[in-house]
Biotite code that builds the C-alpha atoms (Angstrom):
import biotite.structure as struc

atoms = struc.array([
    struc.Atom([7.473, -80.676, 27.316], chain_id="A", res_id=1, res_name="MET", atom_name="CA", element="C"),
    struc.Atom([3.475, -79.598, 26.672], chain_id="A", res_id=2, res_name="PRO", atom_name="CA", element="C"),
    struc.Atom([1.704, -80.002, 29.925], chain_id="A", res_id=3, res_name="GLY", atom_name="CA", element="C"),
    struc.Atom([4.868, -79.472, 31.985], chain_id="A", res_id=4, res_name="SER", atom_name="CA", element="C"),
    struc.Atom([4.995, -77.573, 35.207], chain_id="A", res_id=5, res_name="PRO", atom_name="CA", element="C"),
    struc.Atom([7.508, -74.754, 33.507], chain_id="A", res_id=6, res_name="ASP", atom_name="CA", element="C"),
    struc.Atom([5.261, -74.717, 30.236], chain_id="A", res_id=7, res_name="ASN", atom_name="CA", element="C"),
    struc.Atom([2.011, -74.256, 32.552], chain_id="A", res_id=8, res_name="GLU", atom_name="CA", element="C"),
    struc.Atom([4.260, -71.418, 34.655], chain_id="A", res_id=9, res_name="ARG", atom_name="CA", element="C"),
    struc.Atom([5.213, -69.812, 31.609], chain_id="A", res_id=10, res_name="ALA", atom_name="CA", element="C"),
    struc.Atom([1.726, -69.558, 29.820], chain_id="A", res_id=11, res_name="GLU", atom_name="CA", element="C"),
    struc.Atom([0.274, -68.215, 33.038], chain_id="A", res_id=12, res_name="GLN", atom_name="CA", element="C"),
    struc.Atom([2.823, -65.438, 33.225], chain_id="A", res_id=13, res_name="THR", atom_name="CA", element="C"),
    struc.Atom([1.902, -64.339, 29.305], chain_id="A", res_id=14, res_name="ARG", atom_name="CA", element="C"),
    struc.Atom([-1.625, -64.493, 30.004], chain_id="A", res_id=15, res_name="GLN", atom_name="CA", element="C"),
    struc.Atom([-1.086, -62.082, 33.181], chain_id="A", res_id=16, res_name="LYS", atom_name="CA", element="C"),
    struc.Atom([1.058, -60.073, 31.186], chain_id="A", res_id=17, res_name="TRP", atom_name="CA", element="C"),
    struc.Atom([-1.862, -59.800, 28.255], chain_id="A", res_id=18, res_name="PHE", atom_name="CA", element="C"),
    struc.Atom([-4.460, -58.911, 31.007], chain_id="A", res_id=19, res_name="ARG", atom_name="CA", element="C"),
    struc.Atom([-2.329, -56.161, 32.501], chain_id="A", res_id=20, res_name="LEU", atom_name="CA", element="C"),
    struc.Atom([-1.709, -55.117, 29.176], chain_id="A", res_id=21, res_name="ARG", atom_name="CA", element="C"),
    struc.Atom([-5.467, -54.512, 28.592], chain_id="A", res_id=22, res_name="ARG", atom_name="CA", element="C"),
    struc.Atom([-5.847, -53.038, 31.933], chain_id="A", res_id=23, res_name="ARG", atom_name="CA", element="C"),
    struc.Atom([-2.833, -50.354, 31.426], chain_id="A", res_id=24, res_name="ALA", atom_name="CA", element="C"),
    struc.Atom([-4.399, -49.620, 27.590], chain_id="A", res_id=25, res_name="ALA", atom_name="CA", element="C"),
    struc.Atom([-8.173, -49.020, 29.427], chain_id="A", res_id=26, res_name="GLU", atom_name="CA", element="C"),
    struc.Atom([-6.346, -46.669, 32.186], chain_id="A", res_id=27, res_name="ALA", atom_name="CA", element="C"),
    struc.Atom([-4.501, -44.765, 29.451], chain_id="A", res_id=28, res_name="ALA", atom_name="CA", element="C"),
    struc.Atom([-7.606, -44.400, 27.448], chain_id="A", res_id=29, res_name="ARG", atom_name="CA", element="C"),
    struc.Atom([-9.632, -42.623, 30.814], chain_id="A", res_id=30, res_name="SER", atom_name="CA", element="C"),
    struc.Atom([-6.782, -40.686, 31.333], chain_id="A", res_id=31, res_name="VAL", atom_name="CA", element="C"),
    struc.Atom([-7.093, -39.364, 27.793], chain_id="A", res_id=32, res_name="ALA", atom_name="CA", element="C"),
    struc.Atom([-10.737, -38.780, 28.234], chain_id="A", res_id=33, res_name="ALA", atom_name="CA", element="C"),
    struc.Atom([-9.956, -36.896, 31.290], chain_id="A", res_id=34, res_name="THR", atom_name="CA", element="C"),
    struc.Atom([-7.377, -34.523, 29.531], chain_id="A", res_id=35, res_name="GLU", atom_name="CA", element="C"),
    struc.Atom([-9.893, -33.726, 27.046], chain_id="A", res_id=36, res_name="ASP", atom_name="CA", element="C"),
    struc.Atom([-12.638, -32.671, 29.841], chain_id="A", res_id=37, res_name="ARG", atom_name="CA", element="C"),
    struc.Atom([-9.935, -30.455, 31.162], chain_id="A", res_id=38, res_name="VAL", atom_name="CA", element="C"),
    struc.Atom([-9.030, -28.986, 28.011], chain_id="A", res_id=39, res_name="ALA", atom_name="CA", element="C"),
    struc.Atom([-12.627, -28.094, 27.119], chain_id="A", res_id=40, res_name="GLN", atom_name="CA", element="C"),
    struc.Atom([-13.057, -26.729, 30.726], chain_id="A", res_id=41, res_name="THR", atom_name="CA", element="C"),
    struc.Atom([-9.959, -24.617, 30.178], chain_id="A", res_id=42, res_name="LEU", atom_name="CA", element="C"),
    struc.Atom([-11.365, -23.553, 26.974], chain_id="A", res_id=43, res_name="GLU", atom_name="CA", element="C"),
    struc.Atom([-14.470, -22.648, 28.257], chain_id="A", res_id=44, res_name="ARG", atom_name="CA", element="C"),
    struc.Atom([-12.896, -20.563, 30.962], chain_id="A", res_id=45, res_name="LEU", atom_name="CA", element="C"),
    struc.Atom([-10.570, -18.347, 28.420], chain_id="A", res_id=46, res_name="ALA", atom_name="CA", element="C"),
    struc.Atom([-14.059, -17.853, 26.903], chain_id="A", res_id=47, res_name="GLU", atom_name="CA", element="C"),
    struc.Atom([-14.773, -15.462, 29.676], chain_id="A", res_id=48, res_name="ASN", atom_name="CA", element="C"),
    struc.Atom([-11.625, -14.017, 30.696], chain_id="A", res_id=49, res_name="ARG", atom_name="CA", element="C"),
    struc.Atom([-9.124, -10.707, 29.748], chain_id="A", res_id=50, res_name="PRO", atom_name="CA", element="C"),
    struc.Atom([-6.616, -11.379, 27.334], chain_id="A", res_id=51, res_name="ASP", atom_name="CA", element="C"),
    struc.Atom([-3.658, -12.296, 29.014], chain_id="A", res_id=52, res_name="ALA", atom_name="CA", element="C"),
    struc.Atom([-5.834, -14.864, 31.268], chain_id="A", res_id=53, res_name="ASP", atom_name="CA", element="C"),
    struc.Atom([-7.486, -16.446, 27.901], chain_id="A", res_id=54, res_name="ALA", atom_name="CA", element="C"),
    struc.Atom([-4.092, -16.864, 26.213], chain_id="A", res_id=55, res_name="GLU", atom_name="CA", element="C"),
    struc.Atom([-2.826, -18.603, 29.326], chain_id="A", res_id=56, res_name="ARG", atom_name="CA", element="C"),
    struc.Atom([-5.736, -20.711, 29.506], chain_id="A", res_id=57, res_name="LEU", atom_name="CA", element="C"),
    struc.Atom([-5.646, -21.478, 26.124], chain_id="A", res_id=58, res_name="ARG", atom_name="CA", element="C"),
    struc.Atom([-2.067, -22.835, 26.093], chain_id="A", res_id=59, res_name="ALA", atom_name="CA", element="C"),
    struc.Atom([-2.946, -25.007, 29.216], chain_id="A", res_id=60, res_name="LYS", atom_name="CA", element="C"),
    struc.Atom([-5.845, -26.824, 26.871], chain_id="A", res_id=61, res_name="ALA", atom_name="CA", element="C"),
    struc.Atom([-3.444, -27.148, 24.343], chain_id="A", res_id=62, res_name="LYS", atom_name="CA", element="C"),
    struc.Atom([-1.093, -28.917, 26.949], chain_id="A", res_id=63, res_name="GLU", atom_name="CA", element="C"),
    struc.Atom([-3.825, -30.894, 28.309], chain_id="A", res_id=64, res_name="ALA", atom_name="CA", element="C"),
    struc.Atom([-4.719, -31.943, 24.489], chain_id="A", res_id=65, res_name="ARG", atom_name="CA", element="C"),
    struc.Atom([-1.197, -33.128, 23.744], chain_id="A", res_id=66, res_name="ARG", atom_name="CA", element="C"),
    struc.Atom([-1.490, -34.928, 27.064], chain_id="A", res_id=67, res_name="CYS", atom_name="CA", element="C"),
    struc.Atom([-4.385, -36.831, 25.991], chain_id="A", res_id=68, res_name="ALA", atom_name="CA", element="C"),
    struc.Atom([-3.293, -37.584, 22.691], chain_id="A", res_id=69, res_name="ALA", atom_name="CA", element="C"),
    struc.Atom([-0.230, -39.040, 24.097], chain_id="A", res_id=70, res_name="ARG", atom_name="CA", element="C"),
    struc.Atom([-2.040, -41.185, 26.416], chain_id="A", res_id=71, res_name="GLU", atom_name="CA", element="C"),
    struc.Atom([-4.536, -42.551, 23.490], chain_id="A", res_id=72, res_name="ARG", atom_name="CA", element="C"),
    struc.Atom([-1.344, -43.258, 21.642], chain_id="A", res_id=73, res_name="ASP", atom_name="CA", element="C"),
    struc.Atom([0.100, -44.943, 24.342], chain_id="A", res_id=74, res_name="LEU", atom_name="CA", element="C"),
    struc.Atom([-3.099, -46.635, 25.284], chain_id="A", res_id=75, res_name="GLY", atom_name="CA", element="C"),
    struc.Atom([-3.175, -48.147, 21.528], chain_id="A", res_id=76, res_name="ALA", atom_name="CA", element="C"),
    struc.Atom([0.223, -49.478, 21.544], chain_id="A", res_id=77, res_name="GLN", atom_name="CA", element="C"),
    struc.Atom([-1.132, -50.941, 25.125], chain_id="A", res_id=78, res_name="TYR", atom_name="CA", element="C"),
    struc.Atom([-4.115, -52.446, 23.638], chain_id="A", res_id=79, res_name="GLU", atom_name="CA", element="C"),
    struc.Atom([-2.205, -53.553, 20.448], chain_id="A", res_id=80, res_name="ALA", atom_name="CA", element="C"),
    struc.Atom([0.405, -55.622, 22.557], chain_id="A", res_id=81, res_name="SER", atom_name="CA", element="C"),
    struc.Atom([-2.333, -57.139, 24.632], chain_id="A", res_id=82, res_name="SER", atom_name="CA", element="C"),
    struc.Atom([-3.281, -59.231, 21.432], chain_id="A", res_id=83, res_name="ARG", atom_name="CA", element="C"),
    struc.Atom([-0.399, -60.055, 20.060], chain_id="A", res_id=84, res_name="ASP", atom_name="CA", element="C"),
    struc.Atom([-0.162, -63.641, 20.006], chain_id="A", res_id=85, res_name="GLY", atom_name="CA", element="C"),
    struc.Atom([-3.009, -64.293, 22.144], chain_id="A", res_id=86, res_name="GLU", atom_name="CA", element="C"),
    struc.Atom([-4.709, -67.483, 21.682], chain_id="A", res_id=87, res_name="GLY", atom_name="CA", element="C"),
    struc.Atom([-1.385, -69.210, 19.877], chain_id="A", res_id=88, res_name="ARG", atom_name="CA", element="C"),
    struc.Atom([1.650, -70.821, 20.809], chain_id="A", res_id=89, res_name="GLY", atom_name="CA", element="C"),
    struc.Atom([4.982, -69.632, 21.669], chain_id="A", res_id=90, res_name="ASP", atom_name="CA", element="C"),
    struc.Atom([6.855, -67.066, 19.893], chain_id="A", res_id=91, res_name="GLN", atom_name="CA", element="C"),
    struc.Atom([8.470, -69.152, 17.739], chain_id="A", res_id=92, res_name="GLN", atom_name="CA", element="C"),
    struc.Atom([5.094, -70.629, 16.231], chain_id="A", res_id=93, res_name="GLU", atom_name="CA", element="C"),
    struc.Atom([3.613, -67.089, 15.889], chain_id="A", res_id=94, res_name="ARG", atom_name="CA", element="C"),
    struc.Atom([6.369, -65.865, 12.916], chain_id="A", res_id=95, res_name="THR", atom_name="CA", element="C"),
])
């Protein structure tokens, strides 16, 4: 029934879920940017190190880039799901 307390609570919960997903997307993008900066720093350090150290630092940089990519993917998923159905009716109306 439109306007009923249950429907209003359900809509509030739905909107809160969308807001939380957007915040999670922002956090994931921030983590990805940090991982990219870590990778850049490690690569820069590797330029001035002996081969064994440089190799280890480049491996760590590569792992940081993989983490950044995972976080960007996760952020994109959160962002997409935060827009799913926004401004629309319930699940059945979205099909």
